[in-house]
C-alpha positions as a printed NumPy array, in Angstrom:
array([[-27.191,   0.706,   4.3  ],
       [-23.527,   0.27 ,   3.421],
       [-21.998,  -2.77 ,   1.798],
       [-19.548,  -4.891,   3.731],
       [-16.166,  -3.191,   3.894],
       [-17.458,   0.304,   3.131],
       [-16.75 ,   3.131,   5.528],
       [-19.766,   5.006,   6.858],
       [-19.201,   8.763,   7.197],
       [-19.739,   8.729,  10.965],
       [-16.968,   6.146,  11.524],
       [-14.338,   7.615,   9.222],
       [-12.202,  10.686,   9.108],
       [ -9.559,  11.911,   6.705],
       [ -6.312,  13.16 ,   8.189],
       [ -3.482,  14.961,   6.374],
       [ -0.344,  13.024,   7.291],
       [  2.179,  14.337,   4.746],
       [  1.599,  16.628,   1.813],
       [  0.887,  13.603,  -0.44 ],
       [ -0.614,  11.162,   2.041],
       [ -4.188,  11.105,   3.257],
       [ -5.256,   8.442,   5.714],
       [ -8.844,   7.258,   5.844],
       [ -9.393,   5.749,   9.278],
       [-11.932,   3.226,  10.374],
       [-12.005,   1.459,  13.752],
       [-10.351,  -1.691,  12.385],
       [ -8.531,  -0.56 ,   9.224],
       [ -6.614,   2.425,   7.863],
       [ -6.183,   3.394,   4.226],
       [ -3.739,   5.878,   2.732],
       [ -3.9  ,   7.735,  -0.581],
       [ -0.273,   7.873,  -1.718],
       [  1.856,   9.145,  -4.56 ],
       [  1.923,   6.177,  -6.964],
       [  5.471,   6.804,  -8.194],
       [  6.842,   6.688,  -4.641],
       [  4.879,   3.515,  -3.89 ],
       [  6.184,   1.85 ,  -7.072],
       [  9.764,   2.823,  -6.206],
       [  9.471,   1.584,  -2.601],
       [  7.846,  -1.665,  -3.732],
       [ 10.649,  -2.203,  -6.26 ],
       [ 13.295,  -1.745,  -3.573],
       [ 11.404,  -4.111,  -1.255],
       [ 11.229,  -6.72 ,  -4.014],
       [ 14.951,  -6.42 ,  -4.627],
       [ 15.658,  -7.058,  -0.959],
       [ 13.205,  -9.964,  -0.703],
       [ 14.481, -11.653,  -3.865],
       [ 18.078, -11.666,  -2.607],
       [ 16.987, -13.686,   0.419],
       [ 17.481, -17.456,   0.388],
       [ 14.195, -17.889,   2.268],
       [ 11.641, -20.194,   0.61 ],
       [  8.853, -20.339,   3.19 ],
       [  5.227, -19.897,   2.172],
       [  5.078, -16.629,   4.12 ],
       [  8.059, -15.252,   2.212],
       [  6.569, -16.263,  -1.14 ],
       [  3.247, -14.617,  -0.221],
       [  5.056, -11.382,   0.719],
       [  6.869, -11.355,  -2.616],
       [  3.638, -11.923,  -4.553],
       [  1.796,  -9.221,  -2.61 ],
       [  4.561,  -6.67 ,  -3.156],
       [  4.772,  -7.59 ,  -6.865],
       [  1.065,  -6.785,  -7.143],
       [  1.486,  -3.503,  -5.265],
       [  4.369,  -2.541,  -7.562],
       [  2.408,  -3.385, -10.719],
       [ -0.655,  -1.404,  -9.619],
       [  1.412,   1.558,  -8.442],
       [  3.431,   1.613, -11.671],
       [  0.243,   1.639, -13.746],
       [ -1.217,   4.414, -11.583],
       [  2.002,   6.439, -11.804],
       [  2.018,   6.189, -15.606],
       [ -1.484,   7.662, -15.684],
       [ -0.623,  10.409, -13.19 ],
       [ -2.888,   9.005, -10.482],
       [ -2.351,   8.127,  -6.836],
       [ -2.841,   4.733,  -5.232],
       [ -4.624,   3.673,  -2.033],
       [ -2.977,   1.139,   0.274],
       [ -4.159,  -0.452,   3.483],
       [ -2.007,   0.043,   6.553],
       [ -0.742,  -3.535,   6.207],
       [  0.29 ,  -3.02 ,   2.575],
       [  2.028,   0.233,   3.456],
       [  3.824,  -1.481,   6.335],
       [  5.257,  -4.097,   3.945],
       [  7.024,  -1.462,   1.864],
       [  7.423,   1.396,   4.365],
       [ 11.027,   0.629,   5.303],
       [ 11.938,   1.507,   1.717],
       [  9.812,   4.657,   1.582]])
């Protein structure tokens, strides 16, 4: 029996996407194991763009907070030489700055 949110082996597969990206697929969600330094850099660029915007909506504020968290986690992982796993939605938020 698997806990809620866990991927059972029969419903998941790992696919090499780039040389540093592995995607773990599940019917409703995708995860990617990424180079932490690249994620931190992309998140930093995304934050710079978002913070120059005059937008003050709740959605905008939530995006900024989420990307700040991604940047902090990725920076910590990069400093330890590790990679970081993002959901497809998290990757989408920063992917334009990849």
